[in-house]
PyMOL CGO cylinders between C-alpha atoms (Angstrom):
from pymol import cmd
from pymol.cgo import CYLINDER

trace = [
    CYLINDER, 91.94, 89.43, 44.66, 94.49, 91.27, 46.49, 0.3, 1, 1, 1, 1, 1, 1,
    CYLINDER, 94.49, 91.27, 46.49, 93.65, 92.04, 50.02, 0.3, 1, 1, 1, 1, 1, 1,
    CYLINDER, 93.65, 92.04, 50.02, 96.82, 93.79, 50.97, 0.3, 1, 1, 1, 1, 1, 1,
    CYLINDER, 96.82, 93.79, 50.97, 96.71, 97.01, 52.93, 0.3, 1, 1, 1, 1, 1, 1,
    CYLINDER, 96.71, 97.01, 52.93, 98.97, 99.80, 51.63, 0.3, 1, 1, 1, 1, 1, 1,
    CYLINDER, 98.97, 99.80, 51.63, 100.83, 101.42, 54.49, 0.3, 1, 1, 1, 1, 1, 1,
    CYLINDER, 100.83, 101.42, 54.49, 102.80, 104.65, 54.14, 0.3, 1, 1, 1, 1, 1, 1,
    CYLINDER, 102.80, 104.65, 54.14, 103.46, 107.97, 55.81, 0.3, 1, 1, 1, 1, 1, 1,
    CYLINDER, 103.46, 107.97, 55.81, 100.53, 109.86, 57.07, 0.3, 1, 1, 1, 1, 1, 1,
    CYLINDER, 100.53, 109.86, 57.07, 100.43, 113.58, 56.54, 0.3, 1, 1, 1, 1, 1, 1,
    CYLINDER, 100.43, 113.58, 56.54, 101.29, 114.16, 60.20, 0.3, 1, 1, 1, 1, 1, 1,
    CYLINDER, 101.29, 114.16, 60.20, 104.38, 111.95, 59.97, 0.3, 1, 1, 1, 1, 1, 1,
    CYLINDER, 104.38, 111.95, 59.97, 105.56, 113.75, 56.81, 0.3, 1, 1, 1, 1, 1, 1,
    CYLINDER, 105.56, 113.75, 56.81, 105.09, 117.16, 58.44, 0.3, 1, 1, 1, 1, 1, 1,
    CYLINDER, 105.09, 117.16, 58.44, 107.03, 116.02, 61.53, 0.3, 1, 1, 1, 1, 1, 1,
    CYLINDER, 107.03, 116.02, 61.53, 109.91, 114.76, 59.34, 0.3, 1, 1, 1, 1, 1, 1,
    CYLINDER, 109.91, 114.76, 59.34, 110.07, 118.10, 57.48, 0.3, 1, 1, 1, 1, 1, 1,
    CYLINDER, 110.07, 118.10, 57.48, 110.00, 120.04, 60.78, 0.3, 1, 1, 1, 1, 1, 1,
    CYLINDER, 110.00, 120.04, 60.78, 112.89, 117.99, 62.20, 0.3, 1, 1, 1, 1, 1, 1,
    CYLINDER, 112.89, 117.99, 62.20, 114.89, 118.49, 58.98, 0.3, 1, 1, 1, 1, 1, 1,
    CYLINDER, 114.89, 118.49, 58.98, 114.36, 122.27, 59.06, 0.3, 1, 1, 1, 1, 1, 1,
    CYLINDER, 114.36, 122.27, 59.06, 115.36, 122.37, 62.74, 0.3, 1, 1, 1, 1, 1, 1,
    CYLINDER, 115.36, 122.37, 62.74, 118.59, 120.42, 62.02, 0.3, 1, 1, 1, 1, 1, 1,
    CYLINDER, 118.59, 120.42, 62.02, 119.38, 122.71, 59.06, 0.3, 1, 1, 1, 1, 1, 1,
    CYLINDER, 119.38, 122.71, 59.06, 118.95, 125.77, 61.29, 0.3, 1, 1, 1, 1, 1, 1,
    CYLINDER, 118.95, 125.77, 61.29, 121.35, 124.35, 63.92, 0.3, 1, 1, 1, 1, 1, 1,
    CYLINDER, 121.35, 124.35, 63.92, 123.90, 123.48, 61.21, 0.3, 1, 1, 1, 1, 1, 1,
    CYLINDER, 123.90, 123.48, 61.21, 123.66, 126.96, 59.65, 0.3, 1, 1, 1, 1, 1, 1,
    CYLINDER, 123.66, 126.96, 59.65, 124.14, 128.76, 62.97, 0.3, 1, 1, 1, 1, 1, 1,
    CYLINDER, 124.14, 128.76, 62.97, 127.11, 126.52, 63.87, 0.3, 1, 1, 1, 1, 1, 1,
    CYLINDER, 127.11, 126.52, 63.87, 128.80, 127.20, 60.53, 0.3, 1, 1, 1, 1, 1, 1,
    CYLINDER, 128.80, 127.20, 60.53, 128.15, 130.94, 60.94, 0.3, 1, 1, 1, 1, 1, 1,
    CYLINDER, 128.15, 130.94, 60.94, 129.82, 130.90, 64.38, 0.3, 1, 1, 1, 1, 1, 1,
    CYLINDER, 129.82, 130.90, 64.38, 132.83, 128.98, 63.08, 0.3, 1, 1, 1, 1, 1, 1,
    CYLINDER, 132.83, 128.98, 63.08, 133.21, 131.31, 60.11, 0.3, 1, 1, 1, 1, 1, 1,
    CYLINDER, 133.21, 131.31, 60.11, 133.11, 134.47, 62.22, 0.3, 1, 1, 1, 1, 1, 1,
    CYLINDER, 133.11, 134.47, 62.22, 134.99, 133.22, 65.28, 0.3, 1, 1, 1, 1, 1, 1,
    CYLINDER, 134.99, 133.22, 65.28, 138.37, 134.45, 63.92, 0.3, 1, 1, 1, 1, 1, 1,
    CYLINDER, 138.37, 134.45, 63.92, 137.02, 137.99, 63.61, 0.3, 1, 1, 1, 1, 1, 1,
    CYLINDER, 137.02, 137.99, 63.61, 135.97, 138.02, 67.27, 0.3, 1, 1, 1, 1, 1, 1,
    CYLINDER, 135.97, 138.02, 67.27, 139.38, 136.99, 68.61, 0.3, 1, 1, 1, 1, 1, 1,
    CYLINDER, 139.38, 136.99, 68.61, 141.16, 139.69, 70.53, 0.3, 1, 1, 1, 1, 1, 1,
    CYLINDER, 141.16, 139.69, 70.53, 144.46, 140.66, 68.95, 0.3, 1, 1, 1, 1, 1, 1,
    CYLINDER, 144.46, 140.66, 68.95, 147.68, 139.75, 70.72, 0.3, 1, 1, 1, 1, 1, 1,
    CYLINDER, 147.68, 139.75, 70.72, 148.74, 142.44, 73.12, 0.3, 1, 1, 1, 1, 1, 1,
    CYLINDER, 148.74, 142.44, 73.12, 151.92, 143.59, 71.39, 0.3, 1, 1, 1, 1, 1, 1,
    CYLINDER, 151.92, 143.59, 71.39, 153.29, 145.33, 74.47, 0.3, 1, 1, 1, 1, 1, 1,
    CYLINDER, 153.29, 145.33, 74.47, 153.02, 142.21, 76.63, 0.3, 1, 1, 1, 1, 1, 1,
    CYLINDER, 153.02, 142.21, 76.63, 154.50, 140.08, 73.85, 0.3, 1, 1, 1, 1, 1, 1,
    CYLINDER, 154.50, 140.08, 73.85, 157.44, 142.48, 73.39, 0.3, 1, 1, 1, 1, 1, 1,
    CYLINDER, 157.44, 142.48, 73.39, 158.05, 142.51, 77.15, 0.3, 1, 1, 1, 1, 1, 1,
    CYLINDER, 158.05, 142.51, 77.15, 158.14, 138.71, 77.31, 0.3, 1, 1, 1, 1, 1, 1,
    CYLINDER, 158.14, 138.71, 77.31, 160.47, 138.45, 74.30, 0.3, 1, 1, 1, 1, 1, 1,
    CYLINDER, 160.47, 138.45, 74.30, 162.90, 141.07, 75.61, 0.3, 1, 1, 1, 1, 1, 1,
    CYLINDER, 162.90, 141.07, 75.61, 162.83, 139.59, 79.11, 0.3, 1, 1, 1, 1, 1, 1,
    CYLINDER, 162.83, 139.59, 79.11, 163.62, 136.13, 77.67, 0.3, 1, 1, 1, 1, 1, 1,
    CYLINDER, 163.62, 136.13, 77.67, 166.52, 137.62, 75.69, 0.3, 1, 1, 1, 1, 1, 1,
    CYLINDER, 166.52, 137.62, 75.69, 167.95, 139.21, 78.85, 0.3, 1, 1, 1, 1, 1, 1,
    CYLINDER, 167.95, 139.21, 78.85, 167.60, 136.03, 80.91, 0.3, 1, 1, 1, 1, 1, 1,
    CYLINDER, 167.60, 136.03, 80.91, 169.08, 133.62, 78.37, 0.3, 1, 1, 1, 1, 1, 1,
    CYLINDER, 169.08, 133.62, 78.37, 172.43, 135.42, 78.37, 0.3, 1, 1, 1, 1, 1, 1,
    CYLINDER, 172.43, 135.42, 78.37, 174.81, 134.84, 81.27, 0.3, 1, 1, 1, 1, 1, 1,
    CYLINDER, 174.81, 134.84, 81.27, 175.54, 138.57, 81.64, 0.3, 1, 1, 1, 1, 1, 1,
    CYLINDER, 175.54, 138.57, 81.64, 173.85, 141.62, 80.08, 0.3, 1, 1, 1, 1, 1, 1,
    CYLINDER, 173.85, 141.62, 80.08, 174.61, 145.20, 81.05, 0.3, 1, 1, 1, 1, 1, 1,
    CYLINDER, 174.61, 145.20, 81.05, 173.91, 148.69, 79.73, 0.3, 1, 1, 1, 1, 1, 1,
    CYLINDER, 173.91, 148.69, 79.73, 176.65, 150.58, 77.91, 0.3, 1, 1, 1, 1, 1, 1,
    CYLINDER, 176.65, 150.58, 77.91, 176.40, 153.62, 80.17, 0.3, 1, 1, 1, 1, 1, 1,
    CYLINDER, 176.40, 153.62, 80.17, 178.77, 155.71, 78.02, 0.3, 1, 1, 1, 1, 1, 1,
    CYLINDER, 178.77, 155.71, 78.02, 176.91, 155.30, 74.72, 0.3, 1, 1, 1, 1, 1, 1,
    CYLINDER, 176.91, 155.30, 74.72, 173.25, 154.99, 75.75, 0.3, 1, 1, 1, 1, 1, 1,
    CYLINDER, 173.25, 154.99, 75.75, 171.04, 158.09, 75.77, 0.3, 1, 1, 1, 1, 1, 1,
    CYLINDER, 171.04, 158.09, 75.77, 167.39, 159.16, 75.62, 0.3, 1, 1, 1, 1, 1, 1,
    CYLINDER, 167.39, 159.16, 75.62, 167.20, 158.06, 71.95, 0.3, 1, 1, 1, 1, 1, 1,
    CYLINDER, 167.20, 158.06, 71.95, 168.71, 154.59, 72.32, 0.3, 1, 1, 1, 1, 1, 1,
    CYLINDER, 168.71, 154.59, 72.32, 169.82, 151.92, 74.77, 0.3, 1, 1, 1, 1, 1, 1,
    CYLINDER, 169.82, 151.92, 74.77, 172.95, 149.95, 74.00, 0.3, 1, 1, 1, 1, 1, 1,
    CYLINDER, 172.95, 149.95, 74.00, 173.18, 146.55, 75.68, 0.3, 1, 1, 1, 1, 1, 1,
    CYLINDER, 173.18, 146.55, 75.68, 176.47, 144.77, 76.18, 0.3, 1, 1, 1, 1, 1, 1,
    CYLINDER, 176.47, 144.77, 76.18, 176.00, 141.00, 76.22, 0.3, 1, 1, 1, 1, 1, 1,
    CYLINDER, 176.00, 141.00, 76.22, 178.85, 138.83, 77.45, 0.3, 1, 1, 1, 1, 1, 1,
    CYLINDER, 178.85, 138.83, 77.45, 179.95, 136.50, 74.65, 0.3, 1, 1, 1, 1, 1, 1,
    CYLINDER, 179.95, 136.50, 74.65, 179.30, 132.83, 75.50, 0.3, 1, 1, 1, 1, 1, 1,
    CYLINDER, 179.30, 132.83, 75.50, 182.93, 131.87, 74.85, 0.3, 1, 1, 1, 1, 1, 1,
    CYLINDER, 182.93, 131.87, 74.85, 184.46, 134.57, 77.04, 0.3, 1, 1, 1, 1, 1, 1,
    CYLINDER, 184.46, 134.57, 77.04, 184.83, 134.67, 80.80, 0.3, 1, 1, 1, 1, 1, 1,
    CYLINDER, 184.83, 134.67, 80.80, 183.90, 137.32, 83.33, 0.3, 1, 1, 1, 1, 1, 1,
    CYLINDER, 183.90, 137.32, 83.33, 187.63, 137.82, 84.07, 0.3, 1, 1, 1, 1, 1, 1,
    CYLINDER, 187.63, 137.82, 84.07, 188.36, 138.55, 80.39, 0.3, 1, 1, 1, 1, 1, 1,
    CYLINDER, 188.36, 138.55, 80.39, 185.01, 139.65, 78.97, 0.3, 1, 1, 1, 1, 1, 1,
    CYLINDER, 185.01, 139.65, 78.97, 184.20, 140.02, 75.30, 0.3, 1, 1, 1, 1, 1, 1,
    CYLINDER, 184.20, 140.02, 75.30, 180.90, 141.76, 74.61, 0.3, 1, 1, 1, 1, 1, 1,
    CYLINDER, 180.90, 141.76, 74.61, 178.40, 141.70, 71.78, 0.3, 1, 1, 1, 1, 1, 1,
    CYLINDER, 178.40, 141.70, 71.78, 176.44, 144.93, 71.49, 0.3, 1, 1, 1, 1, 1, 1,
    CYLINDER, 176.44, 144.93, 71.49, 172.76, 145.41, 70.69, 0.3, 1, 1, 1, 1, 1, 1,
    CYLINDER, 172.76, 145.41, 70.69, 170.97, 148.72, 70.14, 0.3, 1, 1, 1, 1, 1, 1,
    CYLINDER, 170.97, 148.72, 70.14, 167.33, 149.38, 71.04, 0.3, 1, 1, 1, 1, 1, 1,
    CYLINDER, 167.33, 149.38, 71.04, 165.98, 152.41, 69.18, 0.3, 1, 1, 1, 1, 1, 1,
    CYLINDER, 165.98, 152.41, 69.18, 162.87, 154.00, 67.82, 0.3, 1, 1, 1, 1, 1, 1,
    CYLINDER, 162.87, 154.00, 67.82, 162.86, 153.78, 64.04, 0.3, 1, 1, 1, 1, 1, 1,
    CYLINDER, 162.86, 153.78, 64.04, 160.05, 155.18, 61.87, 0.3, 1, 1, 1, 1, 1, 1,
    CYLINDER, 160.05, 155.18, 61.87, 156.88, 153.79, 63.52, 0.3, 1, 1, 1, 1, 1, 1,
    CYLINDER, 156.88, 153.79, 63.52, 158.48, 150.98, 65.54, 0.3, 1, 1, 1, 1, 1, 1,
    CYLINDER, 158.48, 150.98, 65.54, 160.77, 150.16, 68.42, 0.3, 1, 1, 1, 1, 1, 1,
    CYLINDER, 160.77, 150.16, 68.42, 163.44, 147.77, 67.25, 0.3, 1, 1, 1, 1, 1, 1,
    CYLINDER, 163.44, 147.77, 67.25, 166.53, 145.95, 68.49, 0.3, 1, 1, 1, 1, 1, 1,
    CYLINDER, 166.53, 145.95, 68.49, 169.46, 145.48, 66.18, 0.3, 1, 1, 1, 1, 1, 1,
    CYLINDER, 169.46, 145.48, 66.18, 172.91, 144.00, 66.39, 0.3, 1, 1, 1, 1, 1, 1,
    CYLINDER, 172.91, 144.00, 66.39, 175.94, 146.13, 65.69, 0.3, 1, 1, 1, 1, 1, 1,
    CYLINDER, 175.94, 146.13, 65.69, 176.72, 143.89, 62.70, 0.3, 1, 1, 1, 1, 1, 1,
    CYLINDER, 176.72, 143.89, 62.70, 173.29, 144.65, 61.18, 0.3, 1, 1, 1, 1, 1, 1,
    CYLINDER, 173.29, 144.65, 61.18, 169.79, 143.22, 60.95, 0.3, 1, 1, 1, 1, 1, 1,
    CYLINDER, 169.79, 143.22, 60.95, 166.97, 144.09, 63.32, 0.3, 1, 1, 1, 1, 1, 1,
    CYLINDER, 166.97, 144.09, 63.32, 164.01, 142.64, 65.22, 0.3, 1, 1, 1, 1, 1, 1,
    CYLINDER, 164.01, 142.64, 65.22, 160.90, 144.82, 65.59, 0.3, 1, 1, 1, 1, 1, 1,
    CYLINDER, 160.90, 144.82, 65.59, 159.70, 144.84, 69.20, 0.3, 1, 1, 1, 1, 1, 1,
    CYLINDER, 159.70, 144.84, 69.20, 156.61, 147.06, 68.95, 0.3, 1, 1, 1, 1, 1, 1,
    CYLINDER, 156.61, 147.06, 68.95, 154.89, 148.45, 65.86, 0.3, 1, 1, 1, 1, 1, 1,
    CYLINDER, 154.89, 148.45, 65.86, 152.63, 151.48, 65.33, 0.3, 1, 1, 1, 1, 1, 1,
    CYLINDER, 152.63, 151.48, 65.33, 154.50, 153.73, 67.75, 0.3, 1, 1, 1, 1, 1, 1,
    CYLINDER, 154.50, 153.73, 67.75, 154.31, 157.52, 67.54, 0.3, 1, 1, 1, 1, 1, 1,
    CYLINDER, 154.31, 157.52, 67.54, 156.75, 158.61, 70.29, 0.3, 1, 1, 1, 1, 1, 1,
    CYLINDER, 156.75, 158.61, 70.29, 159.66, 156.80, 71.99, 0.3, 1, 1, 1, 1, 1, 1,
    CYLINDER, 159.66, 156.80, 71.99, 162.09, 157.76, 74.75, 0.3, 1, 1, 1, 1, 1, 1,
    CYLINDER, 162.09, 157.76, 74.75, 164.56, 155.79, 76.84, 0.3, 1, 1, 1, 1, 1, 1,
    CYLINDER, 164.56, 155.79, 76.84, 165.96, 156.20, 80.33, 0.3, 1, 1, 1, 1, 1, 1,
    CYLINDER, 165.96, 156.20, 80.33, 168.43, 154.03, 82.22, 0.3, 1, 1, 1, 1, 1, 1,
    CYLINDER, 168.43, 154.03, 82.22, 170.38, 153.44, 85.40, 0.3, 1, 1, 1, 1, 1, 1,
    CYLINDER, 170.38, 153.44, 85.40, 173.15, 150.97, 86.16, 0.3, 1, 1, 1, 1, 1, 1,
    CYLINDER, 173.15, 150.97, 86.16, 170.84, 147.96, 86.58, 0.3, 1, 1, 1, 1, 1, 1,
    CYLINDER, 170.84, 147.96, 86.58, 167.68, 148.79, 84.60, 0.3, 1, 1, 1, 1, 1, 1,
    CYLINDER, 167.68, 148.79, 84.60, 166.34, 150.64, 81.61, 0.3, 1, 1, 1, 1, 1, 1,
    CYLINDER, 166.34, 150.64, 81.61, 162.92, 151.98, 80.70, 0.3, 1, 1, 1, 1, 1, 1,
    CYLINDER, 162.92, 151.98, 80.70, 161.27, 152.32, 77.31, 0.3, 1, 1, 1, 1, 1, 1,
    CYLINDER, 161.27, 152.32, 77.31, 158.45, 154.91, 77.28, 0.3, 1, 1, 1, 1, 1, 1,
    CYLINDER, 158.45, 154.91, 77.28, 156.30, 155.11, 74.17, 0.3, 1, 1, 1, 1, 1, 1,
    CYLINDER, 156.30, 155.11, 74.17, 152.95, 156.07, 72.74, 0.3, 1, 1, 1, 1, 1, 1,
    CYLINDER, 152.95, 156.07, 72.74, 151.07, 153.56, 70.60, 0.3, 1, 1, 1, 1, 1, 1,
    CYLINDER, 151.07, 153.56, 70.60, 148.71, 154.75, 67.90, 0.3, 1, 1, 1, 1, 1, 1,
    CYLINDER, 148.71, 154.75, 67.90, 145.12, 154.63, 69.19, 0.3, 1, 1, 1, 1, 1, 1,
    CYLINDER, 145.12, 154.63, 69.19, 146.16, 152.83, 72.42, 0.3, 1, 1, 1, 1, 1, 1,
    CYLINDER, 146.16, 152.83, 72.42, 147.85, 155.39, 74.65, 0.3, 1, 1, 1, 1, 1, 1,
    CYLINDER, 147.85, 155.39, 74.65, 151.08, 155.56, 76.62, 0.3, 1, 1, 1, 1, 1, 1,
    CYLINDER, 151.08, 155.56, 76.62, 153.06, 152.57, 77.89, 0.3, 1, 1, 1, 1, 1, 1,
    CYLINDER, 153.06, 152.57, 77.89, 156.30, 151.94, 79.74, 0.3, 1, 1, 1, 1, 1, 1,
    CYLINDER, 156.30, 151.94, 79.74, 158.44, 148.82, 79.84, 0.3, 1, 1, 1, 1, 1, 1,
    CYLINDER, 158.44, 148.82, 79.84, 161.11, 148.42, 82.52, 0.3, 1, 1, 1, 1, 1, 1,
    CYLINDER, 161.11, 148.42, 82.52, 163.83, 145.76, 82.32, 0.3, 1, 1, 1, 1, 1, 1,
    CYLINDER, 163.83, 145.76, 82.32, 166.43, 144.62, 84.84, 0.3, 1, 1, 1, 1, 1, 1,
    CYLINDER, 166.43, 144.62, 84.84, 170.01, 143.99, 83.74, 0.3, 1, 1, 1, 1, 1, 1,
    CYLINDER, 170.01, 143.99, 83.74, 173.23, 142.96, 85.49, 0.3, 1, 1, 1, 1, 1, 1,
    CYLINDER, 173.23, 142.96, 85.49, 175.66, 145.26, 87.30, 0.3, 1, 1, 1, 1, 1, 1,
    CYLINDER, 175.66, 145.26, 87.30, 178.40, 146.48, 84.96, 0.3, 1, 1, 1, 1, 1, 1,
    CYLINDER, 178.40, 146.48, 84.96, 181.56, 144.42, 85.10, 0.3, 1, 1, 1, 1, 1, 1,
    CYLINDER, 181.56, 144.42, 85.10, 184.70, 146.13, 86.35, 0.3, 1, 1, 1, 1, 1, 1,
    CYLINDER, 184.70, 146.13, 86.35, 186.90, 146.19, 83.25, 0.3, 1, 1, 1, 1, 1, 1,
    CYLINDER, 186.90, 146.19, 83.25, 190.31, 147.88, 83.32, 0.3, 1, 1, 1, 1, 1, 1,
    CYLINDER, 190.31, 147.88, 83.32, 190.39, 149.01, 79.69, 0.3, 1, 1, 1, 1, 1, 1,
    CYLINDER, 190.39, 149.01, 79.69, 187.22, 148.60, 77.67, 0.3, 1, 1, 1, 1, 1, 1,
    CYLINDER, 187.22, 148.60, 77.67, 189.03, 149.58, 74.41, 0.3, 1, 1, 1, 1, 1, 1,
    CYLINDER, 189.03, 149.58, 74.41, 191.05, 146.34, 74.36, 0.3, 1, 1, 1, 1, 1, 1,
    CYLINDER, 191.05, 146.34, 74.36, 187.81, 144.38, 74.53, 0.3, 1, 1, 1, 1, 1, 1,
    CYLINDER, 187.81, 144.38, 74.53, 186.41, 146.35, 71.61, 0.3, 1, 1, 1, 1, 1, 1,
    CYLINDER, 186.41, 146.35, 71.61, 189.35, 145.21, 69.51, 0.3, 1, 1, 1, 1, 1, 1,
    CYLINDER, 189.35, 145.21, 69.51, 188.72, 141.57, 70.50, 0.3, 1, 1, 1, 1, 1, 1,
    CYLINDER, 188.72, 141.57, 70.50, 185.05, 141.92, 69.57, 0.3, 1, 1, 1, 1, 1, 1,
    CYLINDER, 185.05, 141.92, 69.57, 185.93, 143.45, 66.20, 0.3, 1, 1, 1, 1, 1, 1,
    CYLINDER, 185.93, 143.45, 66.20, 188.45, 140.64, 65.53, 0.3, 1, 1, 1, 1, 1, 1,
    CYLINDER, 188.45, 140.64, 65.53, 185.87, 137.97, 66.44, 0.3, 1, 1, 1, 1, 1, 1,
    CYLINDER, 185.87, 137.97, 66.44, 183.24, 139.63, 64.22, 0.3, 1, 1, 1, 1, 1, 1,
    CYLINDER, 183.24, 139.63, 64.22, 185.68, 139.71, 61.30, 0.3, 1, 1, 1, 1, 1, 1,
    CYLINDER, 185.68, 139.71, 61.30, 186.50, 136.01, 61.88, 0.3, 1, 1, 1, 1, 1, 1,
    CYLINDER, 186.50, 136.01, 61.88, 182.78, 135.13, 61.94, 0.3, 1, 1, 1, 1, 1, 1,
    CYLINDER, 182.78, 135.13, 61.94, 182.13, 136.99, 58.69, 0.3, 1, 1, 1, 1, 1, 1,
    CYLINDER, 182.13, 136.99, 58.69, 184.91, 135.17, 56.79, 0.3, 1, 1, 1, 1, 1, 1,
]
cmd.load_cgo(trace, "trace")
């Protein structure tokens, strides 16, 4: 005769195991829900701050940047950037234009191409002095903003037209 005692789970132990499993499943479900929806809760990048940092970096990385006081107006700012290969005594400038275009503020080179600075803009105006310029604009659904940038004092150049010819010659050489 067999006198062995059969041991197994009691009803209480089985209920406890099921309760722990349900509790772990609930924690796992809520964690996955948070991970799935965490991207939707992120705040969007502040485009104005990002544009300010990018433009400020552009101005600082060049050895000399000034405003073209003769060609800039309330609709555009033209920046003259000293070419890396030229000297302050005999400057050769590259020009960049900052304008409002459709629903954006953009910067473009004279040779073409552009970089959008701020999107979803409804109104843009520019003002400038010798050593700074201001971009005033209205963003859709966000209100009015102003960005002010510092630039270098204009260089004293005897005849700016001769430098234009040098710039045009260098641009033609670069294209070919």
